[in-house]
KOLBAMI-711469 format. One line per field, with one value per residue: residue in three letters; y, z, x of N, C-alpha, C, CB in turn. Coordinates in nm, 3 decimals, decimal comma. Glycine has a CB too. Layout:
BEGIN
code: (Ala; ...)
n.py: (Y; ...)
n.pz: (Z; ...)
n.px: (X; ...)
ca.py: (Y; ...)
ca.pz: (Z; ...)
ca.px: (X; ...)
c.py: (Y; ...)
c.pz: (Z; ...)
c.px: (X; ...)
cb.py: (Y; ...)
cb.pz: (Z; ...)
cb.px: (X; ...)
This chain:
BEGIN
code: (Unk; Unk; Unk; Unk; Unk; Unk; Unk; Unk; Unk; Unk; Unk; Unk; Unk; Unk; Unk; Unk; Unk; Unk; Unk; Unk; Unk; Unk; Unk; Unk; Unk; Unk; Unk; Unk; Unk; Unk; Unk; Unk; Unk; Unk; Unk; Unk; Unk; Unk; Unk; Unk; Unk; Unk; Unk; Unk; Unk; Unk; Unk; Unk; Unk; Unk; Unk; Unk; Unk; Unk; Unk; Unk; Unk; Unk; Unk; Unk; Unk; Unk; Unk; Unk; Unk; Unk; Unk; Unk; Unk; Unk; Unk; Unk; Unk; Unk; Unk; Unk; Unk; Unk; Unk; Unk; Unk; Unk; Unk; Unk; Unk)
n.py: (-4,994; -5,099; -5,004; -4,946; -5,016; -4,832; -4,973; -5,027; -4,815; -4,710; -4,741; -4,643; -4,395; -4,264; -4,293; -4,128; -3,903; -3,848; -3,831; -3,616; -3,400; -3,425; -3,338; -3,076; -2,951; -2,962; -2,770; -2,521; -2,185; -2,141; -1,994; -2,068; -2,340; -2,401; -2,312; -2,474; -2,754; -2,742; -2,741; -2,988; -3,171; -3,135; -3,191; -3,486; -3,587; -3,512; -3,661; -3,915; -3,932; -3,919; -4,088; -4,425; -4,645; -4,569; -4,529; -4,800; -4,923; -4,781; -4,839; -5,136; -5,135; -5,016; -5,192; -5,428; -5,336; -5,315; -5,557; -5,681; -5,565; -5,638; -5,901; -5,921; -5,819; -6,048; -6,250; -6,152; -6,156; -6,419; -6,516; -6,419; -6,132; -5,790; -5,569; -5,320; -5,323)
n.pz: (1,620; 1,946; 2,281; 2,550; 2,885; 3,138; 3,392; 3,722; 3,984; 4,229; 4,525; 4,509; 4,429; 4,619; 4,839; 4,745; 4,723; 5,003; 5,122; 4,985; 5,087; 5,352; 5,373; 5,265; 5,469; 5,674; 5,580; 5,525; 5,663; 5,956; 5,926; 5,665; 5,686; 5,746; 5,510; 5,323; 5,437; 5,416; 5,161; 5,092; 5,239; 5,089; 4,826; 4,865; 4,939; 4,718; 4,508; 4,605; 4,562; 4,293; 4,153; 4,062; 4,104; 4,313; 4,506; 4,541; 4,617; 4,857; 5,009; 5,030; 5,200; 5,447; 5,491; 5,557; 5,798; 5,969; 5,963; 6,094; 6,346; 6,435; 6,456; 6,671; 6,871; 6,869; 6,966; 7,226; 7,342; 7,362; 7,535; 7,759; 7,798; 7,794; 7,509; 7,582; 7,775)
n.px: (-8,896; -8,803; -8,873; -8,660; -8,664; -8,494; -8,283; -8,346; -8,263; -8,351; -8,284; -8,012; -8,034; -8,192; -8,016; -7,790; -7,933; -7,982; -7,735; -7,641; -7,830; -7,762; -7,508; -7,534; -7,695; -7,504; -7,335; -7,453; -7,567; -7,734; -7,979; -8,070; -8,155; -8,434; -8,596; -8,458; -8,511; -8,802; -8,822; -8,680; -8,858; -9,101; -9,026; -8,971; -9,221; -9,373; -9,206; -9,267; -9,548; -9,572; -9,406; -9,431; -9,285; -9,099; -9,260; -9,370; -9,131; -9,071; -9,304; -9,272; -9,062; -9,154; -9,349; -9,207; -9,080; -9,287; -9,381; -9,161; -9,176; -9,434; -9,363; -9,187; -9,361; -9,553; -9,387; -9,296; -9,538; -9,594; -9,411; -9,525; -9,477; -9,540; -9,567; -9,483; -9,278)
ca.py: (-4,979; -5,145; -4,909; -5,018; -4,956; -4,836; -5,035; -4,954; -4,760; -4,632; -4,721; -4,568; -4,261; -4,225; -4,267; -4,019; -3,766; -3,828; -3,783; -3,477; -3,318; -3,415; -3,234; -2,944; -2,919; -2,935; -2,653; -2,410; -2,142; -2,190; -1,930; -2,146; -2,475; -2,427; -2,334; -2,617; -2,846; -2,743; -2,798; -3,126; -3,249; -3,102; -3,278; -3,629; -3,602; -3,529; -3,775; -4,048; -3,940; -3,920; -4,200; -4,535; -4,746; -4,534; -4,566; -4,950; -4,940; -4,733; -4,925; -5,248; -5,120; -4,989; -5,330; -5,513; -5,278; -5,333; -5,709; -5,716; -5,502; -5,744; -6,038; -5,913; -5,812; -6,176; -6,332; -6,113; -6,190; -6,559; -6,522; -6,353; -5,996; -5,703; -5,500; -5,194; -5,333)
ca.pz: (1,761; 2,087; 2,389; 2,670; 3,026; 3,217; 3,507; 3,854; 4,080; 4,348; 4,641; 4,512; 4,405; 4,754; 4,926; 4,706; 4,787; 5,143; 5,166; 4,948; 5,172; 5,469; 5,353; 5,249; 5,598; 5,739; 5,538; 5,532; 5,778; 6,026; 5,863; 5,553; 5,730; 5,740; 5,378; 5,258; 5,501; 5,371; 5,013; 5,084; 5,253; 4,983; 4,718; 4,911; 4,921; 4,545; 4,436; 4,658; 4,497; 4,138; 4,089; 4,106; 4,135; 4,431; 4,605; 4,572; 4,708; 5,001; 5,069; 5,057; 5,312; 5,538; 5,549; 5,635; 5,924; 6,048; 5,989; 6,203; 6,479; 6,476; 6,500; 6,799; 6,958; 6,899; 7,025; 7,352; 7,409; 7,371; 7,647; 7,877; 7,840; 7,714; 7,427; 7,640; 7,871)
ca.px: (-8,790; -8,829; -8,837; -8,610; -8,674; -8,390; -8,259; -8,404; -8,177; -8,431; -8,205; -7,906; -8,074; -8,221; -7,905; -7,714; -7,993; -7,985; -7,607; -7,621; -7,886; -7,685; -7,377; -7,594; -7,750; -7,404; -7,249; -7,546; -7,584; -7,876; -8,080; -8,129; -8,190; -8,568; -8,636; -8,407; -8,588; -8,920; -8,801; -8,660; -8,983; -9,182; -8,974; -8,972; -9,371; -9,407; -9,157; -9,326; -9,678; -9,575; -9,328; -9,491; -9,161; -9,067; -9,381; -9,347; -8,985; -9,087; -9,407; -9,231; -8,979; -9,231; -9,403; -9,093; -9,037; -9,393; -9,378; -9,065; -9,228; -9,529; -9,320; -9,129; -9,457; -9,594; -9,291; -9,282; -9,669; -9,597; -9,323; -9,580; -9,441; -9,616; -9,476; -9,447; -9,163)
c.py: (-5,029; -5,033; -5,007; -4,956; -4,952; -4,910; -4,958; -4,937; -4,673; -4,608; -4,653; -4,418; -4,210; -4,190; -4,153; -3,881; -3,749; -3,769; -3,634; -3,363; -3,313; -3,324; -3,101; -2,887; -2,881; -2,791; -2,528; -2,336; -2,164; -2,100; -1,991; -2,269; -2,483; -2,428; -2,457; -2,734; -2,868; -2,784; -2,931; -3,224; -3,243; -3,213; -3,420; -3,659; -3,617; -3,622; -3,910; -4,037; -3,966; -4,035; -4,330; -4,650; -4,704; -4,572; -4,701; -5,000; -4,903; -4,811; -5,072; -5,257; -5,088; -5,113; -5,430; -5,464; -5,313; -5,488; -5,741; -5,678; -5,599; -5,863; -6,044; -5,892; -5,947; -6,264; -6,286; -6,153; -6,328; -6,592; -6,468; -6,209; -5,902; -5,626; -5,361; -5,191; -5,275)
c.pz: (1,879; 2,179; 2,503; 2,793; 3,094; 3,348; 3,632; 3,957; 4,213; 4,473; 4,641; 4,506; 4,524; 4,828; 4,878; 4,759; 4,914; 5,171; 5,110; 5,042; 5,299; 5,474; 5,331; 5,373; 5,690; 5,701; 5,542; 5,664; 5,819; 5,970; 5,731; 5,584; 5,684; 5,602; 5,312; 5,319; 5,443; 5,234; 4,997; 5,124; 5,138; 4,855; 4,712; 4,885; 4,781; 4,485; 4,468; 4,582; 4,357; 4,096; 4,157; 4,170; 4,296; 4,542; 4,644; 4,635; 4,853; 5,084; 5,114; 5,183; 5,441; 5,580; 5,595; 5,769; 6,024; 6,074; 6,085; 6,346; 6,529; 6,526; 6,623; 6,897; 6,979; 6,994; 7,184; 7,449; 7,433; 7,503; 7,778; 7,922; 7,758; 7,626; 7,477; 7,729; 7,808)
c.px: (-8,843; -8,791; -8,779; -8,627; -8,541; -8,376; -8,303; -8,293; -8,237; -8,338; -8,082; -7,929; -8,098; -8,101; -7,795; -7,781; -7,986; -7,845; -7,578; -7,699; -7,821; -7,566; -7,430; -7,628; -7,627; -7,311; -7,331; -7,557; -7,709; -7,996; -8,148; -8,178; -8,345; -8,634; -8,588; -8,483; -8,735; -8,919; -8,793; -8,790; -9,090; -9,142; -8,993; -9,120; -9,411; -9,351; -9,232; -9,475; -9,681; -9,494; -9,371; -9,386; -9,119; -9,145; -9,374; -9,234; -9,013; -9,199; -9,357; -9,133; -9,050; -9,287; -9,318; -9,077; -9,158; -9,412; -9,262; -9,103; -9,332; -9,483; -9,255; -9,242; -9,518; -9,512; -9,290; -9,424; -9,658; -9,512; -9,387; -9,537; -9,524; -9,509; -9,426; -9,320; -9,031)
cb.py: (-4,827; -5,279; -4,814; -5,045; -5,037; -4,726; -5,066; -5,042; -4,676; -4,723; -4,830; -4,609; -4,243; -4,328; -4,401; -4,023; -3,743; -3,964; -3,885; -3,465; -3,349; -3,538; -3,270; -2,947; -3,043; -3,054; -2,672; -2,458; -2,027; -2,171; -1,808; -2,166; -2,498; -2,337; -2,227; -2,647; -2,806; -2,628; -2,755; -3,152; -3,205; -2,938; -3,266; -3,655; -3,483; -3,420; -3,789; -4,057; -3,825; -3,785; -4,179; -4,583; -4,717; -4,419; -4,546; -5,020; -4,833; -4,576; -4,939; -5,292; -5,018; -4,895; -5,399; -5,507; -5,111; -5,267; -5,793; -5,652; -5,349; -5,779; -6,098; -5,803; -5,716; -6,238; -6,314; -5,957; -6,157; -6,628; -6,444; -6,438; -5,967; -5,605; -5,485; -5,150; -5,487)
cb.pz: (1,803; 2,125; 2,443; 2,661; 3,117; 3,235; 3,510; 3,926; 4,000; 4,402; 4,689; 4,416; 4,321; 4,825; 4,944; 4,551; 4,767; 5,225; 5,117; 4,800; 5,183; 5,500; 5,220; 5,166; 5,658; 5,728; 5,392; 5,498; 5,788; 6,205; 5,837; 5,452; 5,899; 5,822; 5,304; 5,287; 5,637; 5,392; 4,951; 5,175; 5,376; 4,947; 4,714; 5,074; 4,976; 4,455; 4,466; 4,849; 4,515; 4,069; 4,104; 3,989; 4,012; 4,430; 4,543; 4,465; 4,651; 4,998; 4,966; 4,942; 5,284; 5,503; 5,457; 5,567; 5,909; 5,985; 5,849; 6,174; 6,460; 6,377; 6,407; 6,806; 6,918; 6,784; 6,946; 7,341; 7,325; 7,235; 7,614; 7,983; 7,823; 7,804; 7,299; 7,717; 7,912)
cb.px: (-8,752; -8,749; -8,972; -8,478; -8,773; -8,370; -8,125; -8,527; -8,090; -8,567; -8,180; -7,829; -8,184; -8,291; -7,838; -7,700; -8,125; -8,019; -7,496; -7,668; -8,011; -7,643; -7,276; -7,710; -7,837; -7,338; -7,188; -7,676; -7,550; -7,871; -8,031; -8,041; -8,164; -8,629; -8,599; -8,241; -8,591; -8,978; -8,683; -8,540; -9,049; -9,156; -8,848; -8,921; -9,445; -9,367; -9,011; -9,334; -9,746; -9,518; -9,168; -9,569; -9,012; -9,057; -9,524; -9,349; -8,853; -9,124; -9,521; -9,180; -8,884; -9,317; -9,476; -8,948; -9,008; -9,511; -9,359; -8,936; -9,295; -9,605; -9,232; -9,024; -9,548; -9,607; -9,145; -9,248; -9,798; -9,538; -9,199; -9,554; -9,286; -9,708; -9,539; -9,559; -9,139)
């Protein structure tokens, strides 16, 4: 029997998780926000470190953002402006 790899749903899973945490943060009393935020940060870090597909998806998105920022910086430099303006 051949093993089937399930379809990739990383963007959808991340969106659902972000929406869930957003609702959770809106509903919880203030005293619970810090522990839940610490758990969410630890979960995100461990998921990133342990899941190769998630790491690839996040790294590709970060690379696109930096490429866009670099493109804007080069364009402004060619026009005679610095990127700090």
